[in-house]
Gaussian input, Z-matrix of N, CA and C with variables (Angstrom, degrees):
# hf/3-21g

backbone

0 1
 N
 C     1     B1
 C     2     B2     1     A1
 N     3     B3     2     A2     1     D1
 C     4     B4     3     A3     2     D2
 C     5     B5     4     A4     3     D3
 N     6     B6     5     A5     4     D4
 C     7     B7     6     A6     5     D5
 C     8     B8     7     A7     6     D6
 N     9     B9     8     A8     7     D7
 C    10    B10     9     A9     8     D8
 C    11    B11    10    A10     9     D9
 N    12    B12    11    A11    10    D10
 C    13    B13    12    A12    11    D11
 C    14    B14    13    A13    12    D12
 N    15    B15    14    A14    13    D13
 C    16    B16    15    A15    14    D14
 C    17    B17    16    A16    15    D15
 N    18    B18    17    A17    16    D16
 C    19    B19    18    A18    17    D17
 C    20    B20    19    A19    18    D18
 N    21    B21    20    A20    19    D19
 C    22    B22    21    A21    20    D20
 C    23    B23    22    A22    21    D21
 N    24    B24    23    A23    22    D22
 C    25    B25    24    A24    23    D23
 C    26    B26    25    A25    24    D24
 N    27    B27    26    A26    25    D25
 C    28    B28    27    A27    26    D26
 C    29    B29    28    A28    27    D27
 N    30    B30    29    A29    28    D28
 C    31    B31    30    A30    29    D29
 C    32    B32    31    A31    30    D30
 N    33    B33    32    A32    31    D31
 C    34    B34    33    A33    32    D32
 C    35    B35    34    A34    33    D33
 N    36    B36    35    A35    34    D34
 C    37    B37    36    A36    35    D35
 C    38    B38    37    A37    36    D36
 N    39    B39    38    A38    37    D37
 C    40    B40    39    A39    38    D38
 C    41    B41    40    A40    39    D39
 N    42    B42    41    A41    40    D40
 C    43    B43    42    A42    41    D41
 C    44    B44    43    A43    42    D42
 N    45    B45    44    A44    43    D43
 C    46    B46    45    A45    44    D44
 C    47    B47    46    A46    45    D45
 N    48    B48    47    A47    46    D46
 C    49    B49    48    A48    47    D47
 C    50    B50    49    A49    48    D48
 N    51    B51    50    A50    49    D49
 C    52    B52    51    A51    50    D50
 C    53    B53    52    A52    51    D51
 N    54    B54    53    A53    52    D52
 C    55    B55    54    A54    53    D53
 C    56    B56    55    A55    54    D54
 N    57    B57    56    A56    55    D55
 C    58    B58    57    A57    56    D56
 C    59    B59    58    A58    57    D57
 N    60    B60    59    A59    58    D58
 C    61    B61    60    A60    59    D59
 C    62    B62    61    A61    60    D60
 N    63    B63    62    A62    61    D61
 C    64    B64    63    A63    62    D62
 C    65    B65    64    A64    63    D63
 N    66    B66    65    A65    64    D64
 C    67    B67    66    A66    65    D65
 C    68    B68    67    A67    66    D66
 N    69    B69    68    A68    67    D67
 C    70    B70    69    A69    68    D68
 C    71    B71    70    A70    69    D69
 N    72    B72    71    A71    70    D70
 C    73    B73    72    A72    71    D71
 C    74    B74    73    A73    72    D72
 N    75    B75    74    A74    73    D73
 C    76    B76    75    A75    74    D74
 C    77    B77    76    A76    75    D75
 N    78    B78    77    A77    76    D76
 C    79    B79    78    A78    77    D77
 C    80    B80    79    A79    78    D78
 N    81    B81    80    A80    79    D79
 C    82    B82    81    A81    80    D80
 C    83    B83    82    A82    81    D81
 N    84    B84    83    A83    82    D82
 C    85    B85    84    A84    83    D83
 C    86    B86    85    A85    84    D84
 N    87    B87    86    A86    85    D85
 C    88    B88    87    A87    86    D86
 C    89    B89    88    A88    87    D87
 N    90    B90    89    A89    88    D88
 C    91    B91    90    A90    89    D89
 C    92    B92    91    A91    90    D90
 N    93    B93    92    A92    91    D91
 C    94    B94    93    A93    92    D92
 C    95    B95    94    A94    93    D93
 N    96    B96    95    A95    94    D94
 C    97    B97    96    A96    95    D95
 C    98    B98    97    A97    96    D96
 N    99    B99    98    A98    97    D97
 C   100   B100    99    A99    98    D98
 C   101   B101   100   A100    99    D99
 N   102   B102   101   A101   100   D100
 C   103   B103   102   A102   101   D101
 C   104   B104   103   A103   102   D102
 N   105   B105   104   A104   103   D103
 C   106   B106   105   A105   104   D104
 C   107   B107   106   A106   105   D105
 N   108   B108   107   A107   106   D106
 C   109   B109   108   A108   107   D107
 C   110   B110   109   A109   108   D108
 N   111   B111   110   A110   109   D109
 C   112   B112   111   A111   110   D110
 C   113   B113   112   A112   111   D111
 N   114   B114   113   A113   112   D112
 C   115   B115   114   A114   113   D113
 C   116   B116   115   A115   114   D114
 N   117   B117   116   A116   115   D115
 C   118   B118   117   A117   116   D116
 C   119   B119   118   A118   117   D117
 N   120   B120   119   A119   118   D118
 C   121   B121   120   A120   119   D119
 C   122   B122   121   A121   120   D120
 N   123   B123   122   A122   121   D121
 C   124   B124   123   A123   122   D122
 C   125   B125   124   A124   123   D123
 N   126   B126   125   A125   124   D124
 C   127   B127   126   A126   125   D125
 C   128   B128   127   A127   126   D126
 N   129   B129   128   A128   127   D127
 C   130   B130   129   A129   128   D128
 C   131   B131   130   A130   129   D129
 N   132   B132   131   A131   130   D130
 C   133   B133   132   A132   131   D131
 C   134   B134   133   A133   132   D132
 N   135   B135   134   A134   133   D133
 C   136   B136   135   A135   134   D134
 C   137   B137   136   A136   135   D135
 N   138   B138   137   A137   136   D136
 C   139   B139   138   A138   137   D137
 C   140   B140   139   A139   138   D138
 N   141   B141   140   A140   139   D139
 C   142   B142   141   A141   140   D140
 C   143   B143   142   A142   141   D141
 N   144   B144   143   A143   142   D142
 C   145   B145   144   A144   143   D143
 C   146   B146   145   A145   144   D144
 N   147   B147   146   A146   145   D145
 C   148   B148   147   A147   146   D146
 C   149   B149   148   A148   147   D147
 N   150   B150   149   A149   148   D148
 C   151   B151   150   A150   149   D149
 C   152   B152   151   A151   150   D150
 N   153   B153   152   A152   151   D151
 C   154   B154   153   A153   152   D152
 C   155   B155   154   A154   153   D153
 N   156   B156   155   A155   154   D154
 C   157   B157   156   A156   155   D155
 C   158   B158   157   A157   156   D156
 N   159   B159   158   A158   157   D157
 C   160   B160   159   A159   158   D158
 C   161   B161   160   A160   159   D159
 N   162   B162   161   A161   160   D160
 C   163   B163   162   A162   161   D161
 C   164   B164   163   A163   162   D162
 N   165   B165   164   A164   163   D163
 C   166   B166   165   A165   164   D164
 C   167   B167   166   A166   165   D165
 N   168   B168   167   A167   166   D166
 C   169   B169   168   A168   167   D167
 C   170   B170   169   A169   168   D168
 N   171   B171   170   A170   169   D169
 C   172   B172   171   A171   170   D170
 C   173   B173   172   A172   171   D171
 N   174   B174   173   A173   172   D172
 C   175   B175   174   A174   173   D173
 C   176   B176   175   A175   174   D174
 N   177   B177   176   A176   175   D175
 C   178   B178   177   A177   176   D176
 C   179   B179   178   A178   177   D177
 N   180   B180   179   A179   178   D178
 C   181   B181   180   A180   179   D179
 C   182   B182   181   A181   180   D180

   B1=1.4508
   B2=1.5196
   B3=1.2891
   B4=1.4684
   B5=1.5143
   B6=1.3009
   B7=1.4410
   B8=1.5165
   B9=1.3364
   B10=1.4476
   B11=1.5364
   B12=1.3455
   B13=1.4511
   B14=1.5192
   B15=1.3631
   B16=1.4489
   B17=1.5427
   B18=1.3550
   B19=1.4506
   B20=1.5666
   B21=1.3628
   B22=1.4836
   B23=1.4991
   B24=1.2955
   B25=1.5162
   B26=1.5169
   B27=1.3209
   B28=1.4594
   B29=1.5019
   B30=1.3251
   B31=1.4659
   B32=1.5392
   B33=1.3257
   B34=1.4982
   B35=1.5025
   B36=1.3393
   B37=1.4488
   B38=1.4994
   B39=1.3723
   B40=1.5182
   B41=1.5231
   B42=1.3435
   B43=1.4142
   B44=1.5102
   B45=1.3503
   B46=1.4231
   B47=1.5685
   B48=1.3047
   B49=1.4585
   B50=1.5397
   B51=1.3390
   B52=1.4618
   B53=1.5363
   B54=1.3624
   B55=1.4286
   B56=1.5303
   B57=1.2815
   B58=1.4900
   B59=1.5051
   B60=1.3119
   B61=1.5124
   B62=1.5507
   B63=1.2881
   B64=1.4557
   B65=1.5246
   B66=1.3024
   B67=1.4805
   B68=1.5290
   B69=1.3181
   B70=1.4401
   B71=1.5531
   B72=1.3409
   B73=1.4687
   B74=1.5265
   B75=1.2833
   B76=1.4461
   B77=1.4963
   B78=1.3487
   B79=1.4553
   B80=1.5267
   B81=1.3391
   B82=1.4510
   B83=1.5302
   B84=1.3355
   B85=1.4221
   B86=1.4843
   B87=1.3358
   B88=1.4523
   B89=1.4813
   B90=1.3346
   B91=1.4553
   B92=1.5450
   B93=1.3037
   B94=1.4527
   B95=1.5412
   B96=1.3367
   B97=1.4703
   B98=1.5430
   B99=1.2980
   B100=1.4825
   B101=1.5103
   B102=1.3162
   B103=1.4902
   B104=1.5053
   B105=1.3555
   B106=1.4485
   B107=1.5200
   B108=1.3247
   B109=1.4560
   B110=1.5094
   B111=1.3154
   B112=1.4517
   B113=1.5596
   B114=1.3394
   B115=1.4799
   B116=1.5390
   B117=1.3112
   B118=1.4761
   B119=1.5167
   B120=1.3116
   B121=1.4599
   B122=1.5289
   B123=1.3185
   B124=1.4708
   B125=1.5155
   B126=1.2959
   B127=1.4687
   B128=1.5313
   B129=1.3154
   B130=1.4709
   B131=1.5048
   B132=1.3246
   B133=1.4621
   B134=1.5268
   B135=1.3021
   B136=1.5010
   B137=1.5342
   B138=1.3429
   B139=1.4790
   B140=1.4748
   B141=1.3390
   B142=1.4896
   B143=1.4747
   B144=1.3645
   B145=1.4233
   B146=1.5384
   B147=1.3370
   B148=1.4200
   B149=1.5226
   B150=1.2953
   B151=1.4693
   B152=1.4895
   B153=1.3678
   B154=1.4628
   B155=1.5114
   B156=1.3070
   B157=1.4979
   B158=1.5289
   B159=1.3230
   B160=1.4706
   B161=1.4791
   B162=1.3441
   B163=1.4934
   B164=1.5668
   B165=1.3274
   B166=1.4460
   B167=1.5802
   B168=1.3228
   B169=1.4815
   B170=1.5128
   B171=1.3578
   B172=1.4626
   B173=1.4963
   B174=1.3259
   B175=1.4957
   B176=1.5423
   B177=1.3498
   B178=1.4961
   B179=1.5127
   B180=1.3285
   B181=1.4878
   B182=1.5021
   A1=109.49
   A2=117.57
   A3=121.89
   A4=110.82
   A5=116.56
   A6=124.60
   A7=108.37
   A8=116.83
   A9=121.83
   A10=108.30
   A11=115.79
   A12=121.73
   A13=110.99
   A14=117.89
   A15=120.59
   A16=112.47
   A17=114.83
   A18=119.09
   A19=113.48
   A20=116.44
   A21=118.31
   A22=110.81
   A23=118.63
   A24=119.97
   A25=110.41
   A26=116.33
   A27=123.28
   A28=111.21
   A29=117.28
   A30=122.76
   A31=109.94
   A32=113.44
   A33=119.61
   A34=107.48
   A35=116.11
   A36=121.35
   A37=107.85
   A38=111.20
   A39=118.25
   A40=108.27
   A41=116.27
   A42=123.98
   A43=110.24
   A44=117.29
   A45=122.46
   A46=108.08
   A47=117.20
   A48=119.56
   A49=107.58
   A50=114.91
   A51=119.82
   A52=109.33
   A53=114.83
   A54=118.75
   A55=112.59
   A56=119.00
   A57=123.43
   A58=110.00
   A59=116.27
   A60=125.64
   A61=111.30
   A62=117.93
   A63=120.98
   A64=108.77
   A65=116.39
   A66=119.47
   A67=111.10
   A68=117.45
   A69=121.81
   A70=106.98
   A71=112.29
   A72=117.68
   A73=113.27
   A74=117.60
   A75=122.19
   A76=109.80
   A77=114.57
   A78=121.60
   A79=110.83
   A80=115.20
   A81=121.23
   A82=106.25
   A83=119.54
   A84=123.21
   A85=111.92
   A86=118.51
   A87=121.96
   A88=108.28
   A89=117.26
   A90=124.53
   A91=106.82
   A92=117.13
   A93=121.75
   A94=108.67
   A95=112.62
   A96=119.23
   A97=110.44
   A98=116.65
   A99=121.41
   A100=107.02
   A101=117.32
   A102=122.10
   A103=109.52
   A104=114.69
   A105=120.46
   A106=107.64
   A107=115.66
   A108=119.98
   A109=109.15
   A110=115.14
   A111=120.84
   A112=108.58
   A113=115.43
   A114=122.10
   A115=108.47
   A116=117.00
   A117=122.73
   A118=111.62
   A119=116.64
   A120=121.27
   A121=114.31
   A122=120.73
   A123=122.58
   A124=109.48
   A125=118.94
   A126=121.07
   A127=111.32
   A128=115.41
   A129=122.25
   A130=107.47
   A131=117.90
   A132=122.45
   A133=108.46
   A134=116.80
   A135=122.40
   A136=108.14
   A137=112.75
   A138=120.80
   A139=109.82
   A140=118.23
   A141=122.51
   A142=108.34
   A143=118.11
   A144=121.54
   A145=109.64
   A146=118.27
   A147=122.96
   A148=111.83
   A149=118.60
   A150=119.99
   A151=109.34
   A152=119.42
   A153=122.05
   A154=110.17
   A155=118.34
   A156=121.65
   A157=109.81
   A158=118.68
   A159=122.36
   A160=111.34
   A161=118.32
   A162=120.60
   A163=109.83
   A164=117.78
   A165=119.70
   A166=113.17
   A167=115.77
   A168=118.18
   A169=112.83
   A170=116.12
   A171=121.35
   A172=109.13
   A173=117.66
   A174=123.83
   A175=104.77
   A176=114.62
   A177=120.27
   A178=109.90
   A179=115.90
   A180=122.18
   A181=109.51
   D1=138.52
   D2=-179.18
   D3=-70.83
   D4=152.49
   D5=175.07
   D6=-115.96
   D7=151.45
   D8=176.10
   D9=-71.46
   D10=131.96
   D11=-178.22
   D12=-74.38
   D13=-17.79
   D14=-176.88
   D15=-91.54
   D16=-53.91
   D17=-173.81
   D18=-109.68
   D19=-10.78
   D20=173.78
   D21=86.23
   D22=8.05
   D23=-179.18
   D24=-68.87
   D25=134.13
   D26=-179.36
   D27=-139.40
   D28=-153.14
   D29=-179.03
   D30=-75.15
   D31=147.59
   D32=174.59
   D33=-119.45
   D34=145.69
   D35=-177.28
   D36=-117.48
   D37=150.91
   D38=179.24
   D39=-163.89
   D40=-158.58
   D41=-176.67
   D42=-124.45
   D43=126.96
   D44=176.43
   D45=-85.84
   D46=131.20
   D47=-176.75
   D48=-121.27
   D49=119.90
   D50=-177.33
   D51=-78.76
   D52=177.20
   D53=177.96
   D54=-64.00
   D55=-30.25
   D56=178.09
   D57=-88.11
   D58=8.30
   D59=175.03
   D60=66.98
   D61=29.05
   D62=168.58
   D63=-80.10
   D64=135.21
   D65=-169.68
   D66=-113.80
   D67=136.13
   D68=176.14
   D69=-146.82
   D70=159.40
   D71=-177.06
   D72=-74.21
   D73=148.27
   D74=175.77
   D75=-144.94
   D76=172.28
   D77=-177.59
   D78=-137.91
   D79=134.95
   D80=175.34
   D81=-102.25
   D82=121.66
   D83=178.63
   D84=-95.83
   D85=135.82
   D86=177.62
   D87=-75.34
   D88=156.50
   D89=179.88
   D90=-84.65
   D91=89.85
   D92=-173.69
   D93=-113.48
   D94=131.09
   D95=-178.33
   D96=-118.41
   D97=147.38
   D98=174.46
   D99=-90.77
   D100=117.93
   D101=-175.68
   D102=-130.74
   D103=155.39
   D104=171.06
   D105=-88.90
   D106=121.00
   D107=-177.33
   D108=-131.64
   D109=157.99
   D110=177.53
   D111=-81.69
   D112=114.50
   D113=178.05
   D114=-121.23
   D115=115.94
   D116=-178.79
   D117=56.42
   D118=36.18
   D119=175.39
   D120=87.74
   D121=-4.75
   D122=179.80
   D123=-122.76
   D124=145.03
   D125=177.58
   D126=-72.23
   D127=135.26
   D128=-175.82
   D129=-144.32
   D130=148.47
   D131=177.94
   D132=-90.73
   D133=118.13
   D134=-178.39
   D135=-131.12
   D136=160.19
   D137=175.13
   D138=-92.00
   D139=124.34
   D140=-176.18
   D141=-135.21
   D142=139.04
   D143=174.55
   D144=-75.15
   D145=156.52
   D146=-175.76
   D147=-68.01
   D148=-27.72
   D149=-178.64
   D150=-70.32
   D151=-33.72
   D152=175.05
   D153=-72.20
   D154=-34.57
   D155=176.79
   D156=-65.44
   D157=-45.01
   D158=-178.83
   D159=-66.24
   D160=-39.10
   D161=-172.09
   D162=-79.90
   D163=-5.31
   D164=175.43
   D165=83.00
   D166=20.01
   D167=177.02
   D168=-77.70
   D169=-9.69
   D170=-178.60
   D171=-120.32
   D172=132.23
   D173=176.56
   D174=-95.09
   D175=112.52
   D176=179.64
   D177=-71.22
   D178=148.10
   D179=177.72
   D180=-95.06

């Protein structure tokens, strides 16, 4: 699973609990996009979460 190149956000793991309280493992995936961004003055393709994109932490190319 990809991680955000800015904040390091990735997948989270936990336990899914049904109505009858049977438990099984599950995974929450972060909303990560592959974007062209300016890194050290040159455009580069990096994986970034949408919260970093919205907050303006990434300069798009």
